[in-house]
Phi, psi and omega in degrees: 000318174303313185287314185295320188261334182226011178054041178254123172293127181224151180235125180276114183246121180260125177258114187277071182201149173244017181261113184301326177296322179290319176302313177301317182299313183298311184293323180290327179291328184259354188302324183293347177289334194241160175277342178190164177231127176253106179285139182224136170066042170255135185278164172278140002269355186301330182301325183292314180290322178299311178296315185294320179295316180295321178296329181280337183270317188264157180252032179225163178294129172240126193223116175270106188294328181295335175279288195282328179296313178299314184301314184294318178292318176301318180299322174293314180300318182289325176305311178285328178298324179293316179298317184290323183269359178073029179248174183235137181302329184274002180238349186277153172259122188247130177243129178258138167248110188116137181222039178267200187300311184293317182295314181293322177294320178299314180297318176300317181292326179292324174300318178296330183270358175121358177279123180297136181301330180287351180264002181256125182240124187242131180239147173231199182300338181262004183099206186297136170277109186234167182296132177088357180293147185253330188289123175046053178254147173209167191306314183299325177283320180300331183297342181248018181293137180226143179073181185227018180211161181288137174217152177274164174299326179297326178280324181291324185287350180299120179081001183289146177273330186226135171241132179238111181258120176223056190223261192219161185290143167056037177257358176247134183258163176297325179298322177297317180292331180292342182264004175282169181296174175297142182048060184288150176254123183234112177248095181260098197250009175296141185233144001280346183249121181288172181301329171211138180302140184308314186293326180286322176296320183287325175297316185284323181225080178299343180270005184273155167263119190248140173216155176222188175261006188257150184276349180268008176229160176301157172054055176288124175271102190237124183297341178300339177285356188242287195303321181299321187277329177295311176295326178302309181295322181291317181292319182290340179257004183051050184291146176278340181201171169250106188261181183297322178299319180290325179289317177297319177297326177294315179298314183292325179296316178295316179300319182289322182295327183297340179275351182277152175303139186270127182296158180299326180295327177286316180298319181295323180295333180252008178056048179244147175278324177204161176208116184234145181306126184165200186303332181256007182208091181246351180228145176298157174282142178304330182273007175278111187292349181287344183304316181299317183293339176261322190277313184302312178293326175299316177292320176299314179300314180296323178296320180291309183294327182272355181083009178278343186272146172266341188234135177261140185240148163276108190295329177292316179296317181299321179293320175300316180295319177300315179304315178299316186293314181290317181285343172294000000 
């Protein structure tokens, strides 16, 4: 995927260990060989310490895709969802189902994009993450604790503007969605089966903007829209890290591209007659080759302006070079 979508040579390295210390030692020992490291399939909470320790040791981008890839694509989708439904990021109440790596990174990214931390309510298998809770708590999760008593997801979702599912299949009912606010935004992203089936959610809330993690429904939140192009921009500027500014830039670039007319080659690839910005199209399609031309330069610009880059680029020339490379 790195090579196909962003012309990045990548090597898949499997570490036969479940010891976080050993994983860090191996990655640190070989890090100077590479321009960047994309961590994949590390569970919570170990993933947080593995990534943070490697970032402190190495002078190259270290990026845990299960965390930040999901967060960046969700950030783009929610940005456009707010515009389409007439809501504002700094005013909506957001409820998460799931408090693992992807959910916690997504919540943190949404805060960077303008959602007040106090407007985010997070639930896991034990219910609401609240102040003073003891079950399965760790610092990254505690940062999103709300309230001082136990509540179920069914209670927390009452009146919510946004539901973000990164948990398990079929745990949300139509009755729960009926209690959400007007024009709710629902991203049920458990795979392969979402927290509530798309058809059931649409039946319960025809006024909702819906997205899933699946390619056979509208508004797929797909990490493929992120990591190849984020690394492309980071590597081309010889960035030392992938920082918050670069992540936000990636989200905003994707959100902006979704508003552009969709080329015939993309429609043909998905067997569609038309695709227009709106309730059923808030994110570009992964097979849209323009994604690289929008996202990588945006990431490169943010790397340069934030001081993460070792190399400065003429961004217009860079985009032209990318176009020749990608379309080749």
